[in-house]
C-alpha angles and dihedrals in degrees: 000000000000114000114219121209107179100099093048094045094046089052091055100036108017093122093061120099105242121166136183089253087067086079084080085068094062116114125222096262092050093048087056088062095058096095089058098036112031124085100245100215095045093046090049091052091051093049093049088052098041107034088171088067090051090052091049095049095047093044093051095044113018092180092076093053093101091050092051092047091050097051092044089056094043095051125046122218117264121240098200115084093212094055089047089052091051091050089050090049091052094047093050093049097046088054097034096117092055090049093047092050087061101034105033114017092155091057093045088054092051097044105034110125090224098132101170124143096215092196088064097035092052097033110155095022107123112217099162109131091347132134105244128190120199104198116204090013100179108188089346104252090145092041093053090050092049095048091067090071107017127087091225135002125199113199104202110197130157098203109088095209091055092050089050090050091052094048091050094047092049092050092050089050093042094236111161105176096064122093125185114207139170122257148100130242090255095046111037117177091220130114121250118277092005106124128074097190127021119192135182131181120195088336115099129089109057091108100002108179092044089048092052092048091050091050089052088055098053102037117091122238106277089020122136134230126198125184116193095199104188090221117131115261114250095018127105112260131183098247103043101089094046100044093045094044122116088255095061103019105201120163117231119223136158133249134176131255127174091265097048147285115335136187124255126187123214133187131175112207 
C-alpha cells in the first residue's frame, strides 16, 4: 500500500511558499526516493510540462531514469492549465518534507511534530563519556540532546542544508562535542567498531537490511543501538518482522510521543 503524505504535510506547512521549481533543490539521495514517494500521475504531468526538471532529475540520479520513462509513457500530458496546476500542487505537497528539508530547515525544526521526551524514550541508555552516533539526524534534535551527556556526538545527515543548520546551531550554542557529517544509514563514513551508542529517530527503513548490516559494522562490541521508529505501537509496520528476526535480533518496546505510543527497537551488541 502506498502511503500518502500530502494532507498531513499541508496541515503543517501549508503557509509556506513552495513551488514546482523547488524540485531543483532535491539532492541525489532524495531523488532516489521518488519512485517510492512521488504520486506517479502528478509527477508525470509535471515532467511533461517541465522537461528541464526531467533532465535535472535524471542527470542527478540516473538510476531513476527507467521509472521516469515508464510514468511518462503511462500518463499523457494535460492540455488544461488548471489540471496541470492541480497535478503540480499534488506533487509539491506529497514531497513537501523533502523540499522543506532543503529550503527551510529552521522551519522544519520548529514545526516538526516530533514530540519525543528523549529522557523517557531512552531511559536506561548510558551516554556518559560515550561516542554516540545519531544516524539520519535531520535538524539534530536528538544529537543536541545527546551531546549534554556524551563525550562526542556524530550527527550523520545526508541533506547538506540540515548539516549546515546543525553546525550553525552548535556554533551559536557554543557546543563543541557535536559534529555534523555527511552519510546515510547504509553508508556511514565511520570506522569499524568505533561507536558506543547508535541512535536513530524516525530515520531507519529506506534500505533496511543494508542499514542494519552497516550498523553492525560501526558499533563496538558491547555497544547498544536504539531505533525510535515513529511507528504506532501495536500496529503492523514495514520494518518490524525484519528487525526482530533471528538474523538481526532487536527487541521491540514502546515509548511515548505526543500523538501516542510508538515502537522502539533496541539491541545490545
